PyMOL commands that place a pseudoatom at each C-alpha (Angstrom):
pseudoatom trace, name=CA, resn=UNK, resi=1, chain=A, elem=C, hetatm=0, pos=[129.348, 92.480, 75.043]
pseudoatom trace, name=CA, resn=UNK, resi=2, chain=A, elem=C, hetatm=0, pos=[130.005, 96.019, 73.970]
pseudoatom trace, name=CA, resn=UNK, resi=3, chain=A, elem=C, hetatm=0, pos=[131.162, 99.348, 75.386]
pseudoatom trace, name=CA, resn=UNK, resi=4, chain=A, elem=C, hetatm=0, pos=[129.759, 102.529, 73.854]
pseudoatom trace, name=CA, resn=UNK, resi=5, chain=A, elem=C, hetatm=0, pos=[131.073, 106.033, 74.528]
pseudoatom trace, name=CA, resn=UNK, resi=6, chain=A, elem=C, hetatm=0, pos=[129.610, 108.618, 72.196]
pseudoatom trace, name=CA, resn=UNK, resi=7, chain=A, elem=C, hetatm=0, pos=[131.131, 107.886, 68.730]
pseudoatom trace, name=CA, resn=UNK, resi=8, chain=A, elem=C, hetatm=0, pos=[133.317, 105.064, 70.057]
pseudoatom trace, name=CA, resn=UNK, resi=9, chain=A, elem=C, hetatm=0, pos=[132.028, 101.498, 70.043]
pseudoatom trace, name=CA, resn=UNK, resi=10, chain=A, elem=C, hetatm=0, pos=[133.982, 98.468, 71.211]
pseudoatom trace, name=CA, resn=UNK, resi=11, chain=A, elem=C, hetatm=0, pos=[132.122, 95.200, 70.684]
pseudoatom trace, name=CA, resn=UNK, resi=12, chain=A, elem=C, hetatm=0, pos=[133.016, 91.581, 71.237]
pseudoatom trace, name=CA, resn=UNK, resi=13, chain=A, elem=C, hetatm=0, pos=[134.996, 90.184, 68.311]
pseudoatom trace, name=CA, resn=UNK, resi=14, chain=A, elem=C, hetatm=0, pos=[132.953, 87.899, 66.044]
pseudoatom trace, name=CA, resn=UNK, resi=15, chain=A, elem=C, hetatm=0, pos=[134.072, 85.362, 63.468]
pseudoatom trace, name=CA, resn=UNK, resi=16, chain=A, elem=C, hetatm=0, pos=[132.853, 87.643, 60.679]
pseudoatom trace, name=CA, resn=UNK, resi=17, chain=A, elem=C, hetatm=0, pos=[135.435, 90.247, 61.788]
pseudoatom trace, name=CA, resn=UNK, resi=18, chain=A, elem=C, hetatm=0, pos=[138.551, 88.114, 61.868]
pseudoatom trace, name=CA, resn=UNK, resi=19, chain=A, elem=C, hetatm=0, pos=[139.522, 88.303, 58.186]
pseudoatom trace, name=CA, resn=UNK, resi=20, chain=A, elem=C, hetatm=0, pos=[139.704, 92.099, 58.353]
pseudoatom trace, name=CA, resn=UNK, resi=21, chain=A, elem=C, hetatm=0, pos=[141.727, 91.847, 61.566]
pseudoatom trace, name=CA, resn=UNK, resi=22, chain=A, elem=C, hetatm=0, pos=[144.058, 89.315, 59.908]
pseudoatom trace, name=CA, resn=UNK, resi=23, chain=A, elem=C, hetatm=0, pos=[144.693, 91.579, 56.934]
pseudoatom trace, name=CA, resn=UNK, resi=24, chain=A, elem=C, hetatm=0, pos=[145.647, 94.505, 59.134]
pseudoatom trace, name=CA, resn=UNK, resi=25, chain=A, elem=C, hetatm=0, pos=[147.637, 92.337, 61.549]
pseudoatom trace, name=CA, resn=UNK, resi=26, chain=A, elem=C, hetatm=0, pos=[149.690, 91.053, 58.583]
pseudoatom trace, name=CA, resn=UNK, resi=27, chain=A, elem=C, hetatm=0, pos=[150.606, 94.552, 57.399]
pseudoatom trace, name=CA, resn=UNK, resi=28, chain=A, elem=C, hetatm=0, pos=[154.294, 95.426, 57.671]
pseudoatom trace, name=CA, resn=UNK, resi=29, chain=A, elem=C, hetatm=0, pos=[153.421, 98.506, 59.715]
pseudoatom trace, name=CA, resn=UNK, resi=30, chain=A, elem=C, hetatm=0, pos=[151.680, 96.488, 62.444]
pseudoatom trace, name=CA, resn=UNK, resi=31, chain=A, elem=C, hetatm=0, pos=[153.988, 93.455, 62.380]
pseudoatom trace, name=CA, resn=UNK, resi=32, chain=A, elem=C, hetatm=0, pos=[157.043, 95.541, 63.254]
pseudoatom trace, name=CA, resn=UNK, resi=33, chain=A, elem=C, hetatm=0, pos=[155.580, 96.047, 66.747]
pseudoatom trace, name=CA, resn=UNK, resi=34, chain=A, elem=C, hetatm=0, pos=[154.607, 92.406, 67.304]
pseudoatom trace, name=CA, resn=UNK, resi=35, chain=A, elem=C, hetatm=0, pos=[156.710, 89.556, 68.667]
pseudoatom trace, name=CA, resn=UNK, resi=36, chain=A, elem=C, hetatm=0, pos=[155.178, 87.121, 66.163]
pseudoatom trace, name=CA, resn=UNK, resi=37, chain=A, elem=C, hetatm=0, pos=[156.172, 88.494, 62.762]
pseudoatom trace, name=CA, resn=UNK, resi=38, chain=A, elem=C, hetatm=0, pos=[155.252, 85.631, 60.432]
pseudoatom trace, name=CA, resn=UNK, resi=39, chain=A, elem=C, hetatm=0, pos=[152.317, 86.000, 58.078]
pseudoatom trace, name=CA, resn=UNK, resi=40, chain=A, elem=C, hetatm=0, pos=[149.073, 84.723, 59.579]
pseudoatom trace, name=CA, resn=UNK, resi=41, chain=A, elem=C, hetatm=0, pos=[147.044, 82.462, 57.286]
pseudoatom trace, name=CA, resn=UNK, resi=42, chain=A, elem=C, hetatm=0, pos=[143.214, 82.278, 57.279]
pseudoatom trace, name=CA, resn=UNK, resi=43, chain=A, elem=C, hetatm=0, pos=[143.466, 78.826, 58.874]
pseudoatom trace, name=CA, resn=UNK, resi=44, chain=A, elem=C, hetatm=0, pos=[145.709, 80.137, 61.636]
pseudoatom trace, name=CA, resn=UNK, resi=45, chain=A, elem=C, hetatm=0, pos=[143.319, 83.031, 62.242]
pseudoatom trace, name=CA, resn=UNK, resi=46, chain=A, elem=C, hetatm=0, pos=[140.290, 80.763, 62.597]
pseudoatom trace, name=CA, resn=UNK, resi=47, chain=A, elem=C, hetatm=0, pos=[142.167, 78.478, 64.994]
pseudoatom trace, name=CA, resn=UNK, resi=48, chain=A, elem=C, hetatm=0, pos=[143.233, 81.512, 67.038]
pseudoatom trace, name=CA, resn=UNK, resi=49, chain=A, elem=C, hetatm=0, pos=[139.674, 82.876, 67.147]
pseudoatom trace, name=CA, resn=UNK, resi=50, chain=A, elem=C, hetatm=0, pos=[138.259, 79.629, 68.488]
pseudoatom trace, name=CA, resn=UNK, resi=51, chain=A, elem=C, hetatm=0, pos=[140.986, 79.550, 71.145]
pseudoatom trace, name=CA, resn=UNK, resi=52, chain=A, elem=C, hetatm=0, pos=[140.087, 83.023, 72.489]
pseudoatom trace, name=CA, resn=UNK, resi=53, chain=A, elem=C, hetatm=0, pos=[136.315, 83.026, 72.043]
pseudoatom trace, name=CA, resn=UNK, resi=54, chain=A, elem=C, hetatm=0, pos=[135.561, 82.223, 75.680]
pseudoatom trace, name=CA, resn=UNK, resi=55, chain=A, elem=C, hetatm=0, pos=[134.932, 83.786, 79.104]
pseudoatom trace, name=CA, resn=UNK, resi=56, chain=A, elem=C, hetatm=0, pos=[138.635, 84.271, 79.898]
pseudoatom trace, name=CA, resn=UNK, resi=57, chain=A, elem=C, hetatm=0, pos=[139.393, 86.481, 76.911]
pseudoatom trace, name=CA, resn=UNK, resi=58, chain=A, elem=C, hetatm=0, pos=[137.713, 89.717, 75.857]
pseudoatom trace, name=CA, resn=UNK, resi=59, chain=A, elem=C, hetatm=0, pos=[138.719, 90.922, 72.396]
pseudoatom trace, name=CA, resn=UNK, resi=60, chain=A, elem=C, hetatm=0, pos=[136.896, 94.061, 71.308]
pseudoatom trace, name=CA, resn=UNK, resi=61, chain=A, elem=C, hetatm=0, pos=[136.495, 95.089, 67.676]
pseudoatom trace, name=CA, resn=UNK, resi=62, chain=A, elem=C, hetatm=0, pos=[136.848, 98.854, 67.906]
pseudoatom trace, name=CA, resn=UNK, resi=63, chain=A, elem=C, hetatm=0, pos=[134.876, 101.275, 65.739]
pseudoatom trace, name=CA, resn=UNK, resi=64, chain=A, elem=C, hetatm=0, pos=[134.823, 105.058, 65.600]
pseudoatom trace, name=CA, resn=UNK, resi=65, chain=A, elem=C, hetatm=0, pos=[131.874, 106.759, 63.922]
pseudoatom trace, name=CA, resn=UNK, resi=66, chain=A, elem=C, hetatm=0, pos=[130.912, 103.402, 62.474]
pseudoatom trace, name=CA, resn=UNK, resi=67, chain=A, elem=C, hetatm=0, pos=[134.316, 102.672, 60.904]
pseudoatom trace, name=CA, resn=UNK, resi=68, chain=A, elem=C, hetatm=0, pos=[136.545, 99.820, 62.165]
pseudoatom trace, name=CA, resn=UNK, resi=69, chain=A, elem=C, hetatm=0, pos=[139.845, 101.211, 63.442]
pseudoatom trace, name=CA, resn=UNK, resi=70, chain=A, elem=C, hetatm=0, pos=[141.458, 98.545, 65.640]
pseudoatom trace, name=CA, resn=UNK, resi=71, chain=A, elem=C, hetatm=0, pos=[141.344, 95.804, 68.234]
pseudoatom trace, name=CA, resn=UNK, resi=72, chain=A, elem=C, hetatm=0, pos=[141.709, 96.065, 71.992]
pseudoatom trace, name=CA, resn=UNK, resi=73, chain=A, elem=C, hetatm=0, pos=[141.818, 93.168, 74.420]
pseudoatom trace, name=CA, resn=UNK, resi=74, chain=A, elem=C, hetatm=0, pos=[142.143, 91.712, 77.868]
pseudoatom trace, name=CA, resn=UNK, resi=75, chain=A, elem=C, hetatm=0, pos=[143.310, 88.115, 77.549]
pseudoatom trace, name=CA, resn=UNK, resi=76, chain=A, elem=C, hetatm=0, pos=[144.106, 85.247, 79.909]
pseudoatom trace, name=CA, resn=UNK, resi=77, chain=A, elem=C, hetatm=0, pos=[141.767, 86.772, 82.487]
pseudoatom trace, name=CA, resn=UNK, resi=78, chain=A, elem=C, hetatm=0, pos=[141.815, 85.172, 85.911]
pseudoatom trace, name=CA, resn=UNK, resi=79, chain=A, elem=C, hetatm=0, pos=[138.572, 86.463, 87.362]
pseudoatom trace, name=CA, resn=UNK, resi=80, chain=A, elem=C, hetatm=0, pos=[139.241, 85.253, 90.899]
pseudoatom trace, name=CA, resn=UNK, resi=81, chain=A, elem=C, hetatm=0, pos=[142.696, 86.838, 91.053]
pseudoatom trace, name=CA, resn=UNK, resi=82, chain=A, elem=C, hetatm=0, pos=[141.573, 89.868, 89.024]
pseudoatom trace, name=CA, resn=UNK, resi=83, chain=A, elem=C, hetatm=0, pos=[144.495, 89.654, 86.604]
pseudoatom trace, name=CA, resn=UNK, resi=84, chain=A, elem=C, hetatm=0, pos=[144.717, 89.965, 82.817]
pseudoatom trace, name=CA, resn=UNK, resi=85, chain=A, elem=C, hetatm=0, pos=[147.098, 90.760, 79.983]
pseudoatom trace, name=CA, resn=UNK, resi=86, chain=A, elem=C, hetatm=0, pos=[146.101, 93.814, 77.969]
pseudoatom trace, name=CA, resn=UNK, resi=87, chain=A, elem=C, hetatm=0, pos=[146.808, 94.787, 74.397]
pseudoatom trace, name=CA, resn=UNK, resi=88, chain=A, elem=C, hetatm=0, pos=[145.747, 97.211, 71.694]
pseudoatom trace, name=CA, resn=UNK, resi=89, chain=A, elem=C, hetatm=0, pos=[146.526, 97.886, 68.088]
pseudoatom trace, name=CA, resn=UNK, resi=90, chain=A, elem=C, hetatm=0, pos=[145.018, 100.632, 65.967]
pseudoatom trace, name=CA, resn=UNK, resi=91, chain=A, elem=C, hetatm=0, pos=[145.371, 99.949, 62.249]
pseudoatom trace, name=CA, resn=UNK, resi=92, chain=A, elem=C, hetatm=0, pos=[143.727, 103.084, 60.887]
pseudoatom trace, name=CA, resn=UNK, resi=93, chain=A, elem=C, hetatm=0, pos=[146.666, 105.474, 60.527]
pseudoatom trace, name=CA, resn=UNK, resi=94, chain=A, elem=C, hetatm=0, pos=[144.388, 108.493, 60.785]
pseudoatom trace, name=CA, resn=UNK, resi=95, chain=A, elem=C, hetatm=0, pos=[143.865, 107.646, 64.436]
pseudoatom trace, name=CA, resn=UNK, resi=96, chain=A, elem=C, hetatm=0, pos=[147.096, 105.997, 65.623]
pseudoatom trace, name=CA, resn=UNK, resi=97, chain=A, elem=C, hetatm=0, pos=[148.536, 109.153, 67.190]
pseudoatom trace, name=CA, resn=UNK, resi=98, chain=A, elem=C, hetatm=0, pos=[145.210, 110.907, 67.678]
pseudoatom trace, name=CA, resn=UNK, resi=99, chain=A, elem=C, hetatm=0, pos=[142.918, 111.503, 70.656]
pseudoatom trace, name=CA, resn=UNK, resi=100, chain=A, elem=C, hetatm=0, pos=[140.678, 108.727, 69.281]
pseudoatom trace, name=CA, resn=UNK, resi=101, chain=A, elem=C, hetatm=0, pos=[143.293, 106.059, 70.079]
pseudoatom trace, name=CA, resn=UNK, resi=102, chain=A, elem=C, hetatm=0, pos=[143.686, 107.635, 73.522]
pseudoatom trace, name=CA, resn=UNK, resi=103, chain=A, elem=C, hetatm=0, pos=[139.911, 107.592, 73.985]
pseudoatom trace, name=CA, resn=UNK, resi=104, chain=A, elem=C, hetatm=0, pos=[139.788, 103.852, 73.261]
pseudoatom trace, name=CA, resn=UNK, resi=105, chain=A, elem=C, hetatm=0, pos=[142.702, 103.072, 75.595]
pseudoatom trace, name=CA, resn=UNK, resi=106, chain=A, elem=C, hetatm=0, pos=[141.406, 105.301, 78.406]
pseudoatom trace, name=CA, resn=UNK, resi=107, chain=A, elem=C, hetatm=0, pos=[137.856, 103.957, 78.159]
pseudoatom trace, name=CA, resn=UNK, resi=108, chain=A, elem=C, hetatm=0, pos=[138.989, 100.346, 78.296]
pseudoatom trace, name=CA, resn=UNK, resi=109, chain=A, elem=C, hetatm=0, pos=[141.580, 101.039, 80.987]
pseudoatom trace, name=CA, resn=UNK, resi=110, chain=A, elem=C, hetatm=0, pos=[139.187, 102.946, 83.243]
pseudoatom trace, name=CA, resn=UNK, resi=111, chain=A, elem=C, hetatm=0, pos=[136.545, 100.230, 83.067]
pseudoatom trace, name=CA, resn=UNK, resi=112, chain=A, elem=C, hetatm=0, pos=[139.164, 97.563, 83.800]
pseudoatom trace, name=CA, resn=UNK, resi=113, chain=A, elem=C, hetatm=0, pos=[140.470, 99.588, 86.751]
pseudoatom trace, name=CA, resn=UNK, resi=114, chain=A, elem=C, hetatm=0, pos=[137.289, 100.834, 88.413]
pseudoatom trace, name=CA, resn=UNK, resi=115, chain=A, elem=C, hetatm=0, pos=[134.497, 98.482, 87.360]
pseudoatom trace, name=CA, resn=UNK, resi=116, chain=A, elem=C, hetatm=0, pos=[136.332, 95.151, 87.162]
pseudoatom trace, name=CA, resn=UNK, resi=117, chain=A, elem=C, hetatm=0, pos=[139.344, 95.977, 89.386]
pseudoatom trace, name=CA, resn=UNK, resi=118, chain=A, elem=C, hetatm=0, pos=[141.759, 94.108, 87.137]
pseudoatom trace, name=CA, resn=UNK, resi=119, chain=A, elem=C, hetatm=0, pos=[145.518, 94.226, 87.607]
pseudoatom trace, name=CA, resn=UNK, resi=120, chain=A, elem=C, hetatm=0, pos=[147.008, 94.156, 84.143]
pseudoatom trace, name=CA, resn=UNK, resi=121, chain=A, elem=C, hetatm=0, pos=[150.257, 93.265, 82.460]
pseudoatom trace, name=CA, resn=UNK, resi=122, chain=A, elem=C, hetatm=0, pos=[151.394, 94.133, 78.940]
pseudoatom trace, name=CA, resn=UNK, resi=123, chain=A, elem=C, hetatm=0, pos=[154.194, 92.769, 76.790]
pseudoatom trace, name=CA, resn=UNK, resi=124, chain=A, elem=C, hetatm=0, pos=[156.090, 95.402, 74.821]
pseudoatom trace, name=CA, resn=UNK, resi=125, chain=A, elem=C, hetatm=0, pos=[159.004, 94.934, 72.443]
pseudoatom trace, name=CA, resn=UNK, resi=126, chain=A, elem=C, hetatm=0, pos=[162.088, 96.714, 73.739]
pseudoatom trace, name=CA, resn=UNK, resi=127, chain=A, elem=C, hetatm=0, pos=[162.380, 98.401, 70.316]
pseudoatom trace, name=CA, resn=UNK, resi=128, chain=A, elem=C, hetatm=0, pos=[158.897, 99.915, 70.587]
pseudoatom trace, name=CA, resn=UNK, resi=129, chain=A, elem=C, hetatm=0, pos=[159.997, 103.085, 72.334]
pseudoatom trace, name=CA, resn=UNK, resi=130, chain=A, elem=C, hetatm=0, pos=[156.733, 104.904, 71.643]
pseudoatom trace, name=CA, resn=UNK, resi=131, chain=A, elem=C, hetatm=0, pos=[154.632, 102.231, 73.357]
pseudoatom trace, name=CA, resn=UNK, resi=132, chain=A, elem=C, hetatm=0, pos=[157.028, 102.083, 76.318]
pseudoatom trace, name=CA, resn=UNK, resi=133, chain=A, elem=C, hetatm=0, pos=[156.814, 105.841, 76.875]
pseudoatom trace, name=CA, resn=UNK, resi=134, chain=A, elem=C, hetatm=0, pos=[153.045, 105.803, 76.480]
pseudoatom trace, name=CA, resn=UNK, resi=135, chain=A, elem=C, hetatm=0, pos=[152.480, 102.915, 78.908]
pseudoatom trace, name=CA, resn=UNK, resi=136, chain=A, elem=C, hetatm=0, pos=[154.771, 104.437, 81.520]
pseudoatom trace, name=CA, resn=UNK, resi=137, chain=A, elem=C, hetatm=0, pos=[152.658, 107.595, 81.385]
pseudoatom trace, name=CA, resn=UNK, resi=138, chain=A, elem=C, hetatm=0, pos=[149.669, 105.407, 82.251]
pseudoatom trace, name=CA, resn=UNK, resi=139, chain=A, elem=C, hetatm=0, pos=[151.353, 103.931, 85.308]
pseudoatom trace, name=CA, resn=UNK, resi=140, chain=A, elem=C, hetatm=0, pos=[152.892, 100.762, 83.880]
pseudoatom trace, name=CA, resn=UNK, resi=141, chain=A, elem=C, hetatm=0, pos=[156.152, 99.643, 85.500]
pseudoatom trace, name=CA, resn=UNK, resi=142, chain=A, elem=C, hetatm=0, pos=[158.767, 97.270, 84.142]
pseudoatom trace, name=CA, resn=UNK, resi=143, chain=A, elem=C, hetatm=0, pos=[158.521, 93.961, 85.999]
pseudoatom trace, name=CA, resn=UNK, resi=144, chain=A, elem=C, hetatm=0, pos=[161.489, 92.351, 87.719]
pseudoatom trace, name=CA, resn=UNK, resi=145, chain=A, elem=C, hetatm=0, pos=[163.751, 90.117, 85.670]
pseudoatom trace, name=CA, resn=UNK, resi=146, chain=A, elem=C, hetatm=0, pos=[162.915, 91.735, 82.316]
pseudoatom trace, name=CA, resn=UNK, resi=147, chain=A, elem=C, hetatm=0, pos=[166.320, 93.277, 81.611]
pseudoatom trace, name=CA, resn=UNK, resi=148, chain=A, elem=C, hetatm=0, pos=[167.849, 91.804, 78.480]
pseudoatom trace, name=CA, resn=UNK, resi=149, chain=A, elem=C, hetatm=0, pos=[164.564, 90.385, 77.165]
pseudoatom trace, name=CA, resn=UNK, resi=150, chain=A, elem=C, hetatm=0, pos=[163.286, 91.382, 73.733]
pseudoatom trace, name=CA, resn=UNK, resi=151, chain=A, elem=C, hetatm=0, pos=[159.602, 91.315, 74.703]
pseudoatom trace, name=CA, resn=UNK, resi=152, chain=A, elem=C, hetatm=0, pos=[159.386, 92.858, 78.142]
pseudoatom trace, name=CA, resn=UNK, resi=153, chain=A, elem=C, hetatm=0, pos=[156.614, 92.562, 80.710]
pseudoatom trace, name=CA, resn=UNK, resi=154, chain=A, elem=C, hetatm=0, pos=[155.084, 95.688, 82.272]
pseudoatom trace, name=CA, resn=UNK, resi=155, chain=A, elem=C, hetatm=0, pos=[152.422, 95.775, 84.988]
pseudoatom trace, name=CA, resn=UNK, resi=156, chain=A, elem=C, hetatm=0, pos=[150.006, 98.227, 86.568]
pseudoatom trace, name=CA, resn=UNK, resi=157, chain=A, elem=C, hetatm=0, pos=[147.240, 98.337, 89.144]
pseudoatom trace, name=CA, resn=UNK, resi=158, chain=A, elem=C, hetatm=0, pos=[143.946, 100.153, 88.919]
pseudoatom trace, name=CA, resn=UNK, resi=159, chain=A, elem=C, hetatm=0, pos=[145.073, 102.677, 91.521]
pseudoatom trace, name=CA, resn=UNK, resi=160, chain=A, elem=C, hetatm=0, pos=[148.198, 103.571, 89.538]
pseudoatom trace, name=CA, resn=UNK, resi=161, chain=A, elem=C, hetatm=0, pos=[146.235, 103.832, 86.315]
pseudoatom trace, name=CA, resn=UNK, resi=162, chain=A, elem=C, hetatm=0, pos=[143.679, 106.232, 87.776]
pseudoatom trace, name=CA, resn=UNK, resi=163, chain=A, elem=C, hetatm=0, pos=[146.439, 108.343, 89.325]
pseudoatom trace, name=CA, resn=UNK, resi=164, chain=A, elem=C, hetatm=0, pos=[148.742, 108.499, 86.303]
pseudoatom trace, name=CA, resn=UNK, resi=165, chain=A, elem=C, hetatm=0, pos=[146.018, 108.883, 83.660]
pseudoatom trace, name=CA, resn=UNK, resi=166, chain=A, elem=C, hetatm=0, pos=[144.097, 111.727, 85.282]
pseudoatom trace, name=CA, resn=UNK, resi=167, chain=A, elem=C, hetatm=0, pos=[145.470, 114.399, 82.929]
pseudoatom trace, name=CA, resn=UNK, resi=168, chain=A, elem=C, hetatm=0, pos=[144.629, 112.289, 79.879]
pseudoatom trace, name=CA, resn=UNK, resi=169, chain=A, elem=C, hetatm=0, pos=[141.120, 111.568, 81.161]
pseudoatom trace, name=CA, resn=UNK, resi=170, chain=A, elem=C, hetatm=0, pos=[140.542, 115.248, 81.883]
pseudoatom trace, name=CA, resn=UNK, resi=171, chain=A, elem=C, hetatm=0, pos=[141.692, 116.136, 78.374]
pseudoatom trace, name=CA, resn=UNK, resi=172, chain=A, elem=C, hetatm=0, pos=[139.273, 113.615, 76.874]
pseudoatom trace, name=CA, resn=UNK, resi=173, chain=A, elem=C, hetatm=0, pos=[136.392, 114.992, 78.909]
pseudoatom trace, name=CA, resn=UNK, resi=174, chain=A, elem=C, hetatm=0, pos=[137.128, 118.482, 77.586]
pseudoatom trace, name=CA, resn=UNK, resi=175, chain=A, elem=C, hetatm=0, pos=[137.362, 117.161, 74.041]
pseudoatom trace, name=CA, resn=UNK, resi=176, chain=A, elem=C, hetatm=0, pos=[134.487, 114.675, 73.961]
pseudoatom trace, name=CA, resn=UNK, resi=177, chain=A, elem=C, hetatm=0, pos=[132.323, 115.733, 76.892]
pseudoatom trace, name=CA, resn=UNK, resi=178, chain=A, elem=C, hetatm=0, pos=[131.217, 113.796, 79.961]
pseudoatom trace, name=CA, resn=UNK, resi=179, chain=A, elem=C, hetatm=0, pos=[128.961, 111.316, 78.198]
pseudoatom trace, name=CA, resn=UNK, resi=180, chain=A, elem=C, hetatm=0, pos=[128.563, 108.050, 80.133]
pseudoatom trace, name=CA, resn=UNK, resi=181, chain=A, elem=C, hetatm=0, pos=[129.992, 104.737, 78.985]
pseudoatom trace, name=CA, resn=UNK, resi=182, chain=A, elem=C, hetatm=0, pos=[127.336, 102.163, 78.199]
pseudoatom trace, name=CA, resn=UNK, resi=183, chain=A, elem=C, hetatm=0, pos=[128.242, 98.582, 79.091]
pseudoatom trace, name=CA, resn=UNK, resi=184, chain=A, elem=C, hetatm=0, pos=[125.898, 96.259, 77.278]
pseudoatom trace, name=CA, resn=UNK, resi=185, chain=A, elem=C, hetatm=0, pos=[125.690, 92.508, 77.643]
pseudoatom trace, name=CA, resn=UNK, resi=186, chain=A, elem=C, hetatm=0, pos=[123.835, 90.990, 74.729]
pseudoatom trace, name=CA, resn=UNK, resi=187, chain=A, elem=C, hetatm=0, pos=[121.391, 88.106, 74.608]
pseudoatom trace, name=CA, resn=UNK, resi=188, chain=A, elem=C, hetatm=0, pos=[124.165, 85.726, 73.563]
pseudoatom trace, name=CA, resn=UNK, resi=189, chain=A, elem=C, hetatm=0, pos=[126.145, 86.730, 76.671]
pseudoatom trace, name=CA, resn=UNK, resi=190, chain=A, elem=C, hetatm=0, pos=[123.153, 85.800, 78.818]
pseudoatom trace, name=CA, resn=UNK, resi=191, chain=A, elem=C, hetatm=0, pos=[122.727, 82.433, 77.089]
pseudoatom trace, name=CA, resn=UNK, resi=192, chain=A, elem=C, hetatm=0, pos=[126.429, 81.548, 77.335]
pseudoatom trace, name=CA, resn=UNK, resi=193, chain=A, elem=C, hetatm=0, pos=[126.688, 82.407, 81.043]
pseudoatom trace, name=CA, resn=UNK, resi=194, chain=A, elem=C, hetatm=0, pos=[129.067, 85.309, 80.430]
pseudoatom trace, name=CA, resn=UNK, resi=195, chain=A, elem=C, hetatm=0, pos=[126.541, 87.821, 81.763]
pseudoatom trace, name=CA, resn=UNK, resi=196, chain=A, elem=C, hetatm=0, pos=[126.246, 85.856, 85.015]
pseudoatom trace, name=CA, resn=UNK, resi=197, chain=A, elem=C, hetatm=0, pos=[130.052, 85.864, 85.323]
pseudoatom trace, name=CA, resn=UNK, resi=198, chain=A, elem=C, hetatm=0, pos=[130.208, 89.614, 84.767]
pseudoatom trace, name=CA, resn=UNK, resi=199, chain=A, elem=C, hetatm=0, pos=[127.456, 90.213, 87.329]
pseudoatom trace, name=CA, resn=UNK, resi=200, chain=A, elem=C, hetatm=0, pos=[129.487, 88.237, 89.855]
pseudoatom trace, name=CA, resn=UNK, resi=201, chain=A, elem=C, hetatm=0, pos=[132.714, 90.201, 89.401]
pseudoatom trace, name=CA, resn=UNK, resi=202, chain=A, elem=C, hetatm=0, pos=[131.523, 93.658, 88.436]
pseudoatom trace, name=CA, resn=UNK, resi=203, chain=A, elem=C, hetatm=0, pos=[131.674, 96.398, 91.097]
pseudoatom trace, name=CA, resn=UNK, resi=204, chain=A, elem=C, hetatm=0, pos=[128.007, 97.303, 91.535]
pseudoatom trace, name=CA, resn=UNK, resi=205, chain=A, elem=C, hetatm=0, pos=[128.944, 100.471, 93.460]
pseudoatom trace, name=CA, resn=UNK, resi=206, chain=A, elem=C, hetatm=0, pos=[130.762, 101.910, 90.429]
pseudoatom trace, name=CA, resn=UNK, resi=207, chain=A, elem=C, hetatm=0, pos=[127.894, 101.710, 87.952]
pseudoatom trace, name=CA, resn=UNK, resi=208, chain=A, elem=C, hetatm=0, pos=[124.163, 102.081, 87.438]
pseudoatom trace, name=CA, resn=UNK, resi=209, chain=A, elem=C, hetatm=0, pos=[122.126, 99.009, 86.523]
pseudoatom trace, name=CA, resn=UNK, resi=210, chain=A, elem=C, hetatm=0, pos=[121.718, 96.458, 85.258]
pseudoatom trace, name=CA, resn=UNK, resi=211, chain=A, elem=C, hetatm=0, pos=[118.605, 97.230, 83.269]
pseudoatom trace, name=CA, resn=UNK, resi=212, chain=A, elem=C, hetatm=0, pos=[117.148, 94.734, 80.789]
pseudoatom trace, name=CA, resn=UNK, resi=213, chain=A, elem=C, hetatm=0, pos=[117.358, 95.630, 77.097]
pseudoatom trace, name=CA, resn=UNK, resi=214, chain=A, elem=C, hetatm=0, pos=[114.660, 95.057, 74.490]
pseudoatom trace, name=CA, resn=UNK, resi=215, chain=A, elem=C, hetatm=0, pos=[116.928, 92.449, 72.861]
pseudoatom trace, name=CA, resn=UNK, resi=216, chain=A, elem=C, hetatm=0, pos=[117.097, 90.310, 76.003]
pseudoatom trace, name=CA, resn=UNK, resi=217, chain=A, elem=C, hetatm=0, pos=[120.414, 91.561, 77.309]
pseudoatom trace, name=CA, resn=UNK, resi=218, chain=A, elem=C, hetatm=0, pos=[121.554, 93.775, 80.189]
pseudoatom trace, name=CA, resn=UNK, resi=219, chain=A, elem=C, hetatm=0, pos=[122.755, 97.360, 80.234]
pseudoatom trace, name=CA, resn=UNK, resi=220, chain=A, elem=C, hetatm=0, pos=[124.932, 99.205, 82.769]
pseudoatom trace, name=CA, resn=UNK, resi=221, chain=A, elem=C, hetatm=0, pos=[125.892, 102.871, 82.822]
pseudoatom trace, name=CA, resn=UNK, resi=222, chain=A, elem=C, hetatm=0, pos=[129.303, 104.100, 83.986]
pseudoatom trace, name=CA, resn=UNK, resi=223, chain=A, elem=C, hetatm=0, pos=[130.175, 107.769, 84.446]
pseudoatom trace, name=CA, resn=UNK, resi=224, chain=A, elem=C, hetatm=0, pos=[133.874, 108.527, 83.725]
pseudoatom trace, name=CA, resn=UNK, resi=225, chain=A, elem=C, hetatm=0, pos=[135.832, 109.923, 86.666]
pseudoatom trace, name=CA, resn=UNK, resi=226, chain=A, elem=C, hetatm=0, pos=[138.570, 112.455, 87.291]
for i in range(1, 226): cmd.bond("trace and resi %d" % i, "trace and resi %d" % (i + 1))
show_as sticks, trace
zoom trace
């Protein structure tokens, strides 16, 4: 599975990617924003990968102009209830506070909100003031019973996301144009049954397709909204 929006490409995490992810995840800069701060070993990383490489977790290796810049995810997805826990970390410091990071977050968030109709939660350390401010601007609200906790739970619905993020999405359209987002399910997704799952829960009224690809997969086209 992959999402493509002009120079941005977010593809399903593969085992060949996880060592690079581990190295960046272990950096002091990234660890300060994570609840788990111990160093992750190669063995731990492999065990983690095999635990999330399934239909209920979507981890996307994120590239910009062909260069890997981060990881974005929806994990613990309950397809019937339309719920998931979201997360993102950008390790390339050139893009952390840039429109590129916003482009990745907005692209993933808009697809989750309008195509898959997921209600999301996110865990944010109370010390991560930047992430708290940013997520509130996107419509996230602090959940009940989180006062006093170190890692607090925030939640949002698709309706709130589309309402609160309209200015950001408009800015991105001015900056990057109105190119469509390509949603591509690869041959492996078809073989594993993931494509059938997506076809069951995707909102067919929000997209064009699917059309078969030359590689034996399926392709949808989504036009970003304001």
